[in-house]
N, C-alpha and C positions, 0 to 999 in steps of 0.2 A: 663507442659505444652504442648500442641500438635502446630505443623503447620497447619492453618486452607487452603486445597488445593483453590485454587485460576484460575478457567476456564477460555484459553482464551480469549476467548467470553470474559469476564467478564474485562480483561487484555481491550484488543482491546476497547471496550467501556467507562474506567473509566481514557485511556489518551488518544483516539478524545476526549473528550467531553472539552476541553478547547476549540477545534474548532468549535463547532456546531453555533455556533453563527457566528465567519465569513466563512465559507462554504456557512450557508443558503444565507451569503450577497452578495457572493463573481459571478460577472456578469462571470469569463474566466472558460472553461469546464475543469473540473478534474474527477481524481476518486481514489479509494481507492482502490490497489489491493496490494497481497504480505496473506501471514501466516496472517494478520491482519484482510482482506476482507476475503478469505477465512472460517475465524472463526465469520465474520459476517453471511458469505451464511448459514453455517453452518454445517461448512467442521472438520470434528479434525484431524486437526493438530499439533498439541503439543504443545509447547512453543511458544512467539511470541516474535521475540528478537530487532523490534520494528513498525515500522507505517509508512505503504510506499503511497507518496499523488500523484499522476502524474500532472500537469500542463503544463500551460502556463507558460514560463520567468514573463510576468504580474500576474501571479497565485503564483507563488511565492514571487513574491515580494510586492502585501499586504498581505497575508493569514503571512508573516515573518513579515512582518508591524502591518500587529494583536497582533501581540506576543513577539515584539522588538529584535526580531531571527536575525542575522546576516546572508547574505547572499553572500557563500563562491562560489570561481567556485573550484572544484577540477579536481584535472586531472584525465584525463581520463584511469581505468587500463588498461588490455590489453581483457579487456572481457566489461565491459561497459562505459560512457562516459555520463556526462548533461549538458545544456547549461549554468542551474542555479541551486546549490544546494542548501538549510538550516535544520539544526536538529532546533525541540524544545524538549526544554526540560521539561521533564510531572515529574509527582512519579512515574508513570507503565512504560511505559518504552515511551523511541526519536520518536519522530512524523522526515524521512524522505519525505520533501520534491525534488521536481524535477521537469526542467521540459528540454523538446527536447529531454526522454532517448533513449538511440541508447545502438546495444547489438551486439559486433563482432558474425558474423556465418562464414566462414572460414576466404575469403578476404574482404565482404562486411561487414558491417555496418549501421545491419536495427534500423526501430523506430519501438519504446512501447509507439504503445495507440491504446488503444477496439476498437473496430467495437460498441460496445455493451453495456452501464453501468444499471445497474438494481438502486432500490430507494431500503432502508434499513432502517431500519427506527429505532435510540437511541432516544431514550424520546421522542420530541415533533420534535425531527428534520432528515429531511429523509437526508442520506448522502449516494451517489452518488459509487455505485464499481462495479470495469471493472465486464462482466459477469463470471460466472464459463469455456464459452467456449474458452474466449479470458486468462481469465487468464490461464485454461490446453498451450494455442499458448506460449505468454509467458515462461511460464516454461517449455517447449519443448526448446526452445531456447536458456535460461540459458544456460539447461543441467549442471547442476553442480549436488551432490551427496542430494543436499538437495529438489532441485527441483523436481528429481526422487521420490522422496520418498514423496510431494506432489502432486504430479498425481496420488501414489497409491492411496494417503488422496482420495482425486481430484472422483479418478474412486471406490473404496468402496463405498464412499461417496452416489452415483451414483445409483451401486450395489442395495444399501437398501429401494434405493427411490420406 
């Protein structure tokens, strides 16, 4: 018996499907970003470890409540911090909800929020995803090896269009 390969886009869809109805009724702004969002936009970034959703503190509260997930205050790392955070376990990969995300750039903390979101159809729902331009900006700010690899994947994707 052989393993069946599952595409990253299918993993993202399977994981986020539990939040489609809560996201559709969310009154707070939000966006999916990171590897799952890139996969939903057609960029081949390889495996997805989680689904990142950026919203307001009230948005984190509403989405976490809809899934009976606790909200934790995470201690900031040397690189990232957010005012509220929650992880929702799914059968595929976890969903991470965060608000007021900031990344350290030199001595300053910079806000991570998209200037443009684009709708992506998932089943009968549309979910908001940070634009490729914003995702590239985020990845440059984050600056980790995996972020540089994702930037290269976006550039390859854009070249192929």
